N, C-alpha and C positions, 0 to 999 in steps of 0.2 A: 505492499498500499504507500503509496507517496504521501507525503505530508503538506502541508499547503504551501512552503517558502519553495518549493521543489517547480521550478515551469515547466508548462505545460507542452509538450509537443505536438502538433496536429498536422498529422500528413490527408494530404487530400489524395485519394487514387484512383486513377481514370481507367479502366479496365481492369476493375476486380476480379470480374469473374471468371478471369482464367486461371490457369496452374500457376502462375508466377506471381500473380495476382492473390490468390490465397494465400501462399509462402509469405509472401511480403506483410498481410495482413496480420498472420500468426508471430511474425519475427516482432513487429510494432508493439502485438498487445503483448508478447512476452517480457518487452522490454517496456510496460507499461506508458504506452504513448498511446495517442490516441488517432482514430484511422476512420477519416470521413470515406467512404464510397460511393463513387459515384458512378449510379447502374440506371437502367434504363425503366425495371420494373421492380417495386420497393417488393408486393409481394411473393419472391420468389426468396430471400433472404430471411433468415432468423435472426433475432438479435444476439450480442452478445456485448459484456461490459466493454469501453472503450470503444466500441464499434459503431457508429454511425452511418444511415444512408439519405443520400441526396437523389433524386432524381434529376439526370443531366446527361451531359458527354460532349463533344468535341464538334458538333455541326456548326457553328461561328463563335465568332469573339465571346458575342453576350451569353448562347451558353457556356460557354468555357469561366466567364466572367462568374457568372453565378455557381457554376458547380466546386469552383476552388474556394470563394469566399468564407471567409473565417480558418482558412490555412495558415499554417506554418511553412511547407513548402508542400511541393506537387511531384508526382509521379503520375505520369502515361504511358500505360502498357500500351502501344500501337500495335493493329495488328491490320492484315487485306495489303492491298498492293501499294506501290509504293508513290503512286501518283496520291492517294487517299490518305497514305501517313503523311504525306506531306501537308496535304490542304489542314487534319487534326492537329498539326504540330504548328501551321500559322495560324490556326485560330486560336489554341494555346497561347503563346506567346501575345497574340493582341489581345485575347482577355486578360492574361497577367500584368499587361504595361496599365491596364486600369485599377491593379489591386497594390497592397503593399506588400505580397509575397513575392521573392526575391531567389528564392532557390527551385530548380527543375530538375530532375531528371526525364529524358525522354529516353524509351526503351523500344525499341523495332528492329526494322530489317536495314538497317545501316554499314552494310555488309559493302556496299558499292562505294563507299569514302577508303577501306581496306583495298579493293580489287574493280576501281572502275572498267577494266575491258570484259568484267564479264556481265556489262549492264549495258543497258539499249542508252541512248541518247538521251530521253526522256527521263527515264528513272534516275539518270545521273543529273538533270537540270534538276528535278526534282528535290532530291537530298541536296543539291546544291543551295537551293533556293531555302529550304530550310537551316540551314549552317549561317548563312548570310545575314538569314530575318534573326536566328539568335545573335550573331555576333556582334547586332545592328542595336539588341538592345540589351536592356540595364540588367537584364535575367543572372544571375550565377546557374549555368547550365551544364549539363553533365552529359552527353549523346551516348548509348549502350546498346550494341548490339545486343539481340535477345538471345536467351542461350540455346544450344541446340539440343542438348542434353536434358532430359526431366528430371534425374533424378539427382541433380548437383541443384535442383531451386533453393533447396535449404541455404544452403550456402550462398548461393546468387542472392537471396531476400536478405540475409547478413550483411554481404555486404554492400549491397545496395543502403541497407539501415545506418552501416558504419560511415559510409559516404553520407550521410544524412546527417549523422551526430558529429562528425569531426571534421564537416565543410570540404570534405577531400573532391580533388579531381575536376577544378571549375574550370569550363573552358576547354573541356576534352574528350576526344571521342576512347571508349573502350570495349575491350573484350573482357568476358570471365573466362578463364582455363580454367581444366579438370584434371 
């Protein structure tokens, strides 16, 4: 149990319904942090101490701003094709620019940054646009390649929680290796 003097860390999580989202929720709650999961259906989720739910998404900047409101940091687990991930990331950055939140972790298919030759021009341009928007923003961002191995999700979640707690890897692109 936390005492009244302990500052509360409030994580806002987009993409909470994924396997990594579940692992990150478990990790953050085990560290006695609060988590607000932004979901599209409140009825599919059971309440737990320290876990809150909001309806929302990353469809546009207004939706992202409303979903992130009240948080200390945001983790966005992006999925789908690269162009869609790019639109979600841009909406999130635009929405967060209207809030006091500055720390954000973007997790998605950012392999194009490591191996641009394996991707189409459209995919490279989409990710380049996201990186450009992040670099021009006032956010303290980290871009993370989604982990390929489902067996290591607990370790990835712990690493992400450490990044947030210790404010590590600002402005960097990371891969978790096992």
